[in-house]
C-alpha positions in Angstrom: 60.0 228.8 126.7 62.7 226.1 127.0 65.8 227.1 129.0 68.7 224.7 128.1 70.7 225.9 131.1 67.9 225.2 133.5 67.1 221.8 131.8 70.7 220.8 132.5 70.5 221.7 136.1 67.2 219.9 136.6 68.5 216.8 134.8 71.6 216.7 137.1 69.4 217.0 140.2 67.1 214.2 139.1 70.1 212.0 138.3 71.4 212.4 141.9 68.6 211.3 144.2 68.6 212.6 147.8 70.0 210.2 150.3 67.9 209.2 153.3 70.4 210.0 156.1 71.5 213.4 157.2 75.2 212.8 156.5 74.4 211.7 153.0 72.2 214.7 152.4 74.9 217.0 153.7 77.5 215.4 151.4 75.1 215.8 148.4 74.7 219.6 149.1 78.5 220.0 149.6 79.0 218.3 146.2 76.9 221.0 144.5 79.2 223.7 145.9 82.3 221.7 144.9 81.3 222.0 141.3 81.9 225.7 141.3 85.4 227.0 142.2 85.7 230.6 143.3 87.2 233.3 141.2 90.9 233.8 141.9 90.4 237.3 143.3 88.0 236.2 146.0 89.3 236.1 149.6 88.0 233.6 152.1 88.9 234.0 155.8 87.7 231.6 158.5 86.5 233.2 161.7 84.6 232.3 164.9 81.6 234.6 165.0 80.4 234.7 168.5 81.5 231.1 168.9 79.9 230.0 165.6 82.1 228.8 162.8 81.9 231.3 159.9 83.7 232.7 156.9 84.4 236.2 155.7 84.2 236.3 151.9 85.2 239.4 150.0 86.2 240.7 146.5 88.7 243.4 145.8 87.4 246.8 146.8 84.8 245.5 149.3 83.6 248.1 151.9 85.0 246.8 155.2 82.5 248.9 157.2 79.5 246.9 155.8 78.5 243.3 155.6 75.9 240.7 154.5 75.2 238.1 157.1 74.3 235.1 155.1 72.4 232.0 156.3 72.5 229.0 154.0 69.7 226.8 153.0 69.3 223.0 153.5 66.1 222.5 155.5 68.0 223.1 158.8 69.5 219.6 158.3 72.0 220.2 155.5 73.9 223.0 153.9 77.3 224.4 155.0 80.0 227.0 154.3 81.2 224.7 151.6 77.9 224.2 149.8 77.1 227.9 149.6 80.6 229.5 149.5 80.2 230.4 145.8 76.9 232.1 146.5 78.3 234.1 149.4 81.2 235.1 147.2 79.0 236.3 144.3 76.7 238.1 146.7 79.7 239.9 148.2 80.9 240.9 144.8 77.6 242.2 143.6 76.9 244.2 146.8 80.5 245.5 147.1 80.7 244.4 150.7 82.0 241.4 152.7 79.8 238.5 153.4 79.9 236.7 156.7 78.5 233.2 156.1 77.5 231.2 159.2 77.8 227.5 159.8 74.9 227.4 162.2 74.1 224.2 164.0 71.9 221.6 162.2 69.2 219.2 163.1 68.4 216.5 164.2 71.5 216.8 166.4 70.7 220.4 167.3 67.0 221.2 167.0 65.4 224.6 167.6 66.5 227.0 169.0 70.1 226.2 168.2 70.1 227.7 164.6 68.3 230.8 165.8 70.7 231.3 168.7 73.7 231.0 166.3 72.2 233.5 163.8 71.8 236.0 166.7 75.4 235.3 167.8 76.6 236.0 164.3 74.7 239.3 164.1 75.9 240.4 167.5 79.5 239.5 166.4 79.2 241.9 163.5 78.0 244.7 165.8 80.8 244.0 168.3 83.2 244.1 165.4 82.3 247.7 164.8 79.8 247.4 161.9 76.8 249.5 162.5 73.3 247.9 162.2 72.4 250.2 159.4 75.3 248.8 157.4 74.3 245.2 157.8 72.1 243.2 155.4 70.6 240.0 156.9 70.1 237.4 154.2 69.1 233.8 153.9 68.1 231.1 151.4 65.3 228.6 151.9 65.4 227.6 155.6 68.0 230.3 156.0 65.4 232.8 154.8 63.0 231.8 157.5 65.8 231.9 160.0 66.8 235.4 158.9 63.2 236.6 159.5 63.1 234.8 162.9 66.4 236.5 163.9 65.2 239.9 162.9 62.0 239.4 165.0 64.1 238.3 167.9 66.3 241.4 167.6 63.2 243.5 167.5 61.8 241.8 170.6 65.1 242.4 172.5 65.1 246.1 171.6 68.3 245.8 169.5 69.0 247.8 166.4 67.8 246.0 163.3 69.7 245.5 160.1 69.3 247.9 157.3 67.5 245.3 155.1 66.6 241.7 154.6 67.2 239.6 151.5 65.3 236.3 151.4 65.7 233.8 148.5 63.2 230.9 148.2 62.3 231.4 151.9 60.7 228.6 153.9 58.4 230.4 156.4 55.6 227.9 157.1 56.7 224.7 158.8 53.1 223.8 159.2 53.1 223.2 155.4 49.8 224.9 154.5 50.7 226.5 151.1 48.7 225.4 148.1 51.9 225.4 145.9 53.1 222.3 147.9 50.5 220.5 145.7 50.3 222.7 142.6 54.0 222.9 141.9 55.0 219.3 143.0 55.3 218.1 139.5 57.9 220.8 138.5 60.0 221.2 141.6 63.0 218.9 141.3 64.3 219.6 144.8 61.5 219.6 147.4 58.3 217.7 148.1 55.9 217.8 151.0 57.0 214.5 152.7 60.6 215.6 152.7 59.7 219.0 154.1 57.5 217.4 156.8 60.5 215.3 157.9 62.7 218.3 158.0 60.2 220.4 160.0 59.8 217.6 162.5 63.5 217.2 163.0 64.1 220.9 163.5 61.1 221.9 165.6 61.2 219.0 168.1 58.3 219.6 170.6 57.7 223.2 169.5 54.5 223.9 167.6 55.0 224.3 163.9 53.1 227.6 163.9 55.3 229.1 166.5 56.4 232.4 164.9 60.1 231.7 165.8 59.9 228.7 163.5 57.3 229.9 161.0 57.5 233.7 160.5 54.3 233.5 158.4 52.4 233.5 161.7 54.3 236.4 163.2 53.7 240.1 163.6 56.1 241.5 161.0 55.6 245.2 161.8 58.7 247.3 162.2 60.9 245.0 160.2 63.4 246.6 157.7 62.9 246.8 153.9 62.9 243.3 152.4 63.6 241.7 149.1 62.0 238.3 148.5 63.0 236.2 145.5 61.3 233.0 144.5 61.0 230.8 141.5 57.6 230.1 139.8 58.4 226.3 139.8 58.9 226.0 143.6 56.7 224.2 146.0 57.5 227.0 148.4 56.2 229.7 146.0 53.2 230.3 148.3 55.5 230.7 151.3 57.2 233.6 149.5 53.9 235.1 148.2 52.2 234.9 151.6 55.1 236.3 153.6 55.4 239.2 151.2 51.7 239.9 151.6 51.9 239.7 155.4 54.9 242.0 155.4 53.2 244.5 153.2 50.1 244.5 155.3 52.3 245.2 158.3 53.7 248.3 156.5 57.1 246.7 155.8 58.6 248.0 152.5 58.7 244.7 150.6 59.7 243.8 147.1 58.5 240.4 145.8 60.2 239.0 142.6 58.9 235.8 141.1 61.3 234.5 138.6 59.6 232.5 135.7 60.5 228.8 135.5 63.1 229.0 138.2 63.4 226.2 140.7 64.1 226.2 144.4 67.3 227.9 145.4 68.4 228.5 141.8 71.0 231.0 143.0 73.1 227.9 143.9 73.6 227.2 140.2 74.5 230.7 139.1 77.8 229.7 137.5 75.9 227.8 134.9 72.5 229.5 135.1 72.1 233.1 133.7 69.0 233.6 135.8 70.9 232.8 138.9 73.5 235.4 138.1 70.8 237.9 137.3 69.0 237.2 140.7 72.3 237.8 142.6 72.9 241.0 140.6 69.4 242.2 141.6 70.0 241.2 145.3 73.4 243.1 145.3 71.7 246.2 143.9 69.0 246.0 146.6 71.6 245.6 149.4 73.8 248.4 148.1 70.8 250.7 148.0 70.0 250.2 151.7 73.5 249.9 153.3 75.3 252.6 151.3 76.9 255.3 153.6 74.6 258.3 154.3 
């Protein structure tokens, strides 16, 4: 069934080809965020989160004792507070809590493990600020989704308290690029293709093996991780990343919910102001987060 809203988003993306250089790619993503001004009642407060530039985003009535730690997408090379501010704001509103969005360091200037170190610093900042682990949701989109999983595994390995839940949208969890949907969905994904992902993976991983679980959680032991919501579009080349990580998590006895949204493209939440399915996906995520971080 045709979706005029989605068709308009796809047409705009295809009319704005991705630049070849990192700065151009970053500017292109920031331009997407600039299309969507925040509602007047949303409050944004810059903060240094364990030394990492970050922003608190909240709507009226937000629970100050709970938070979503949000890690933006962009292939570890692009994405910023500006590009995803409207997503962080809507997530905060839907969940009834504040969102702490991190501006983690990007490749190629800062390859692995810089982004992972920053994600852990952001989580520890929340804990040091007095927010209990069971009141934190760790969330990420695309590369940020893989980063959220990697951070959760690093916390588990360190013996630290894990967040209450994980929310992963369009997660990139296999930098070895073995998913069949990289081929089968190539014709319908307007954002990602295998050569581009291979370039991003090489820039981020440096000399680290692509199957290292800290880079590619698909190859990790996922046991003991918190309840997880995975959202992915049926038109994504990363569809198999989401399906396979959901299967691996379920096999490891992690409570996991996989939602495949028909026709949706990679990171469709970005376009929620003009895309009803984006708003519905964020409502679903907010409901999931509220269910796990609500006070006992």
